[in-house]
C-alpha positions as CSV (number, residue, x, y, z in Angstrom):
1,X,85.9,119.3,119.6
2,X,87.8,118.9,117.1
3,X,87.1,118.6,113.3
4,X,89.6,116.6,110.9
5,X,90.0,116.0,107.3
6,X,92.2,112.3,107.6
7,X,91.9,112.1,103.6
8,X,95.8,112.6,103.8
9,X,99.0,111.7,106.2
10,X,97.5,107.9,107.0
11,X,99.1,105.1,106.2
12,X,101.4,103.2,108.4
13,X,105.0,103.8,107.9
14,X,107.3,101.1,108.0
15,X,110.4,101.4,110.2
16,X,112.1,100.5,107.1
17,X,110.8,103.5,105.4
18,X,108.1,101.2,102.7
19,X,104.4,101.8,103.4
20,X,103.0,99.3,105.6
21,X,99.2,101.2,105.7
22,X,97.4,100.3,108.8
23,X,94.9,103.1,107.6
24,X,93.7,104.4,104.3
25,X,90.7,105.9,105.0
26,X,89.9,107.4,102.0
27,X,89.9,104.3,99.9
28,X,89.1,100.9,101.9
29,X,92.9,100.1,101.4
30,X,92.7,96.9,104.1
31,X,90.2,94.8,101.9
32,X,90.1,91.8,100.6
33,X,90.5,93.3,96.9
34,X,88.2,90.3,95.3
35,X,87.0,91.2,92.4
36,X,82.9,90.4,91.9
37,X,82.0,86.8,91.7
38,X,79.4,85.3,89.1
39,X,75.7,84.8,90.2
40,X,75.5,81.2,92.1
41,X,73.2,79.2,92.5
42,X,71.7,79.0,95.8
43,X,73.0,77.9,99.3
44,X,69.3,77.3,101.5
45,X,68.2,75.2,98.7
46,X,64.3,73.5,98.5
47,X,65.7,70.5,99.7
48,X,67.1,71.8,102.8
49,X,63.9,74.3,103.7
50,X,61.6,71.5,103.1
51,X,64.1,69.3,105.5
52,X,64.0,72.2,108.0
53,X,60.1,72.4,107.4
54,X,59.9,68.8,107.7
55,X,62.0,68.3,111.0
56,X,59.7,70.8,112.2
57,X,56.8,68.2,112.2
58,X,58.7,65.6,113.1
59,X,58.6,64.0,110.2
60,X,62.6,63.9,109.3
61,X,63.4,62.1,112.7
62,X,60.1,59.8,111.9
63,X,61.6,58.9,108.8
64,X,64.8,57.9,110.4
65,X,63.5,55.7,112.8
66,X,61.0,53.9,110.2
67,X,64.0,53.0,107.9
68,X,65.8,51.6,111.2
69,X,63.1,49.8,112.3
70,X,62.2,48.0,108.7
71,X,66.2,47.3,108.7
72,X,66.0,45.8,111.8
73,X,62.9,44.0,111.0
74,X,64.2,42.2,107.6
75,X,66.2,39.2,107.0
76,X,69.6,40.3,106.0
77,X,72.3,39.8,108.4
78,X,73.5,40.8,111.9
79,X,76.5,42.2,110.6
80,X,74.4,43.7,107.8
81,X,72.0,45.7,109.8
82,X,74.0,47.1,112.2
83,X,76.3,48.5,109.4
84,X,73.2,50.2,107.6
85,X,71.8,51.3,110.5
86,X,75.0,53.3,111.7
87,X,74.8,54.5,108.3
88,X,71.3,56.1,109.1
89,X,72.4,57.0,111.9
90,X,75.5,58.9,110.9
91,X,73.5,60.7,107.8
92,X,70.8,61.4,110.8
93,X,73.2,62.9,113.1
94,X,74.7,64.8,110.5
95,X,71.5,66.2,109.1
96,X,70.3,67.4,111.6
97,X,73.7,69.2,113.1
98,X,74.1,71.4,109.4
99,X,69.8,72.1,110.3
100,X,71.1,73.4,113.5
101,X,73.8,75.3,112.5
102,X,71.5,76.8,109.7
103,X,68.9,77.3,111.7
104,X,71.5,79.2,114.1
105,X,72.4,81.8,111.3
106,X,68.7,82.6,110.1
107,X,67.7,83.4,113.8
108,X,70.1,85.2,114.7
109,X,69.2,88.6,112.8
110,X,72.4,89.3,111.6
111,X,72.5,88.3,108.1
112,X,71.8,91.6,106.3
113,X,68.7,92.5,104.5
114,X,69.6,93.2,101.1
115,X,72.7,89.9,101.6
116,X,71.8,88.0,98.4
117,X,71.8,84.6,99.5
118,X,72.7,83.3,96.1
119,X,75.7,84.9,95.6
120,X,76.9,81.9,97.9
121,X,79.8,79.7,96.2
122,X,77.7,76.0,96.0
123,X,81.4,74.3,96.5
124,X,81.8,76.4,99.0
125,X,78.6,75.3,100.5
126,X,79.0,71.4,99.9
127,X,82.2,72.3,102.0
128,X,80.4,73.9,105.0
129,X,78.0,71.4,105.0
130,X,80.6,68.4,105.2
131,X,82.2,70.5,108.6
132,X,78.9,71.5,109.5
133,X,77.1,68.5,110.1
134,X,80.2,67.1,112.6
135,X,79.5,70.0,114.8
136,X,77.7,68.4,117.5
137,X,78.7,70.7,120.8
138,X,76.7,74.3,120.9
139,X,80.2,76.5,121.3
140,X,80.5,74.5,117.9
141,X,77.8,75.4,116.3
142,X,77.5,79.0,117.3
143,X,81.0,79.3,115.2
144,X,80.1,77.8,112.2
145,X,76.6,79.4,112.4
146,X,78.3,83.1,113.1
147,X,80.9,82.1,110.0
148,X,77.7,80.6,107.6
149,X,76.0,84.5,109.0
150,X,79.5,86.9,107.8
151,X,79.7,84.4,104.1
152,X,76.3,85.4,103.6
153,X,77.1,88.5,103.8
154,X,80.4,89.2,101.9
155,X,80.0,85.6,99.9
156,X,83.9,85.5,99.2
157,X,85.0,86.1,102.8
158,X,85.9,83.1,103.8
159,X,88.0,80.6,101.6
160,X,87.4,76.8,101.4
161,X,90.6,76.3,102.7
162,X,89.9,78.8,105.7
163,X,86.6,76.0,106.7
164,X,89.4,73.1,106.3
165,X,91.5,75.0,109.6
166,X,88.3,76.3,111.8
167,X,87.1,72.2,111.3
168,X,91.2,71.1,112.1
169,X,91.1,73.0,115.0
170,X,90.7,71.9,118.5
171,X,89.0,73.9,121.5
172,X,92.5,75.3,122.9
173,X,93.3,76.6,119.2
174,X,90.2,78.7,119.1
175,X,90.7,79.9,122.7
176,X,94.5,80.8,121.8
177,X,92.8,82.3,118.6
178,X,90.6,84.3,120.2
179,X,92.8,85.8,123.0
180,X,95.6,87.1,120.3
181,X,92.7,88.6,118.5
182,X,91.7,90.8,122.1
183,X,95.2,92.2,121.6
184,X,95.1,93.5,117.9
185,X,94.7,96.2,117.1
186,X,92.5,97.4,114.0
187,X,89.4,96.6,112.5
188,X,86.2,98.3,110.6
189,X,86.3,101.6,110.8
190,X,82.7,103.9,111.6
191,X,82.9,105.1,108.1
192,X,83.1,101.3,106.9
193,X,87.5,102.0,105.7
194,X,88.4,99.0,107.2
195,X,91.9,98.5,109.2
196,X,94.0,94.9,108.8
197,X,94.6,93.2,112.5
198,X,98.0,94.1,113.7
199,X,98.9,92.0,117.0
200,X,100.5,93.9,119.9
201,X,103.1,91.2,121.3
202,X,105.0,94.3,123.4
203,X,104.0,97.8,124.8
204,X,105.5,100.3,127.1
205,X,104.8,98.6,129.7
206,X,103.1,95.6,128.9
207,X,104.1,92.4,127.4
208,X,100.2,91.5,125.5
209,X,102.4,87.6,124.6
210,X,101.0,84.2,124.5
211,X,102.2,81.3,125.2
212,X,105.0,80.2,122.7
213,X,102.9,76.5,122.0
214,X,99.8,77.6,121.7
215,X,101.3,80.1,119.0
216,X,103.2,77.4,117.1
217,X,100.7,75.7,117.1
218,X,98.2,78.4,115.5
219,X,101.2,78.4,112.9
220,X,101.4,75.3,112.0
221,X,97.7,75.5,111.3
222,X,98.6,78.1,108.8
223,X,96.4,81.6,110.7
224,X,100.0,83.3,111.8
225,X,103.4,83.4,110.3
226,X,105.1,84.1,113.4
227,X,107.0,82.2,116.6
228,X,107.0,83.5,119.6
229,X,110.9,84.7,120.3
230,X,112.0,83.9,117.0
231,X,114.1,86.1,114.8
232,X,112.9,88.4,112.8
233,X,109.1,87.9,113.2
234,X,108.0,91.0,114.3
235,X,108.0,94.2,112.6
236,X,108.4,97.6,113.7
237,X,106.2,100.8,113.1
238,X,106.0,104.3,113.3
239,X,102.8,106.0,114.2
240,X,101.8,109.3,113.8
241,X,105.0,110.6,112.2
242,X,102.9,111.7,108.4
243,X,99.7,113.7,110.4
244,X,96.4,112.2,112.0
245,X,96.3,108.5,111.4
246,X,93.3,106.7,112.6
247,X,93.6,103.5,114.8
248,X,90.5,101.1,115.9
249,X,91.5,100.1,119.7
250,X,88.8,97.7,121.3
251,X,85.2,99.4,120.9
252,X,86.5,102.6,119.6
253,X,88.4,104.8,117.4
254,X,91.5,106.9,118.1
255,X,93.4,109.5,116.7
256,X,96.9,110.2,116.5
257,X,99.5,112.7,115.7
258,X,103.1,113.6,116.9
259,X,104.8,116.9,116.6
260,X,107.3,116.5,114.0
261,X,110.0,114.3,113.5
262,X,108.4,112.8,116.7
263,X,106.6,109.3,116.1
264,X,104.6,105.9,118.0
265,X,106.1,102.7,117.7
266,X,105.2,99.5,117.9
267,X,105.9,95.8,117.4
268,X,104.0,93.8,115.5
269,X,103.2,90.1,114.2
270,X,101.3,89.6,111.3
271,X,98.1,87.0,110.7
272,X,98.3,84.7,107.4
273,X,95.8,85.6,104.6
274,X,93.3,82.7,106.3
275,X,94.0,84.8,110.0
276,X,92.8,87.4,108.6
277,X,90.1,85.8,107.3
278,X,89.2,84.1,110.7
279,X,89.5,86.8,112.4
280,X,86.1,88.2,111.4
281,X,84.4,85.8,113.9
282,X,86.2,87.1,116.9
283,X,86.4,90.5,118.7
284,X,89.2,92.8,118.7
285,X,91.6,94.6,120.8
286,X,88.7,93.9,123.6
287,X,91.4,91.5,126.6
288,X,91.2,93.6,129.7
289,X,93.4,96.8,129.8
290,X,94.5,96.8,126.5
291,X,92.6,99.8,125.0
292,X,93.5,101.9,127.9
293,X,97.1,100.5,128.4
294,X,97.9,101.1,124.0
295,X,95.9,104.5,124.7
296,X,98.1,105.0,127.7
297,X,101.4,104.4,125.7
298,X,100.7,106.4,122.9
299,X,100.3,109.1,125.7
300,X,103.6,108.9,127.3
301,X,105.5,108.3,124.0
302,X,104.1,111.7,123.5
303,X,101.8,111.9,120.9
304,X,98.5,113.5,120.6
305,X,95.5,111.4,120.9
306,X,92.0,111.6,120.6
307,X,88.7,109.7,120.5
308,X,86.7,109.8,117.7
309,X,82.9,111.1,118.1
310,X,82.3,111.8,114.5
311,X,82.8,110.3,111.5
312,X,81.7,111.3,108.0
313,X,83.3,110.0,104.8
314,X,87.2,111.6,105.4
315,X,86.2,114.2,107.5
316,X,86.3,113.8,111.5
317,X,85.6,115.0,115.0
318,X,87.1,114.2,118.1
319,X,87.5,114.5,121.6
320,X,91.2,115.4,122.9
321,X,92.6,112.6,125.4
322,X,94.8,114.3,128.5
323,X,97.6,112.4,129.2
324,X,97.4,111.3,133.0
325,X,99.3,112.8,135.8
């Protein structure tokens, strides 16, 4: 087992010589750098809690049915009856969908014990409610519940624009974005530091690219800043040229270093700020064979590679990985 202090030599350097900053163990460079926000009104309001309770008691549904019966038995004309009943049904469905999403979030067990629900922006909550109320499928409700959990745990991590983009995505867009995230290196390190996710498009022996039209759709939505095959739409960077670097790939954190003058070259594309926010809902680097392929390419490039076994602050222990014969 080896011990390394990673306080230095942990910036990813672009081919142009500029510091891109893939990893900064000591300073957590890759957070969203938002200023602390003032205390806000609570998101889970007393009225919503009351709705959840009345729904559990079935009085919420009974009230809607009672209102519909009252309209049907009234003297108003048929067209007006139909319009009023449609409005009651639409409002009921919207409220029930919101409650389903909220219940999924709070029953997930993923809300942190010290999370401050009161810190969620009420304007954000109103926008969230508008969108979540139109989600009927279990899959869609799960996505919005996960987003709510993340926002409660880290208020401000999703902008209102990101909510709008997610609402505009169809199932195929969601699958493409998920597939792209699964081809990314980066994420949270064991010590809580953060690496911006970098989608790898090509490797030493692999092509990690996705359908060009699907990627163009993500660009149109505002999630990525590139087109497949677009000139100048990728970045070439070098790893391991300035000492040990820590890099998340899939479910593990790796360290790599090259001999003096050496480096590992990678080609990656970039997310927009909204894509960076939304990737929090996805698993990074977990597509089948991706992690092994990336590590093998580093080894074949001559880098010394290890898998991190322990980490505290900027110090870590690792187990060396040998190049296969």
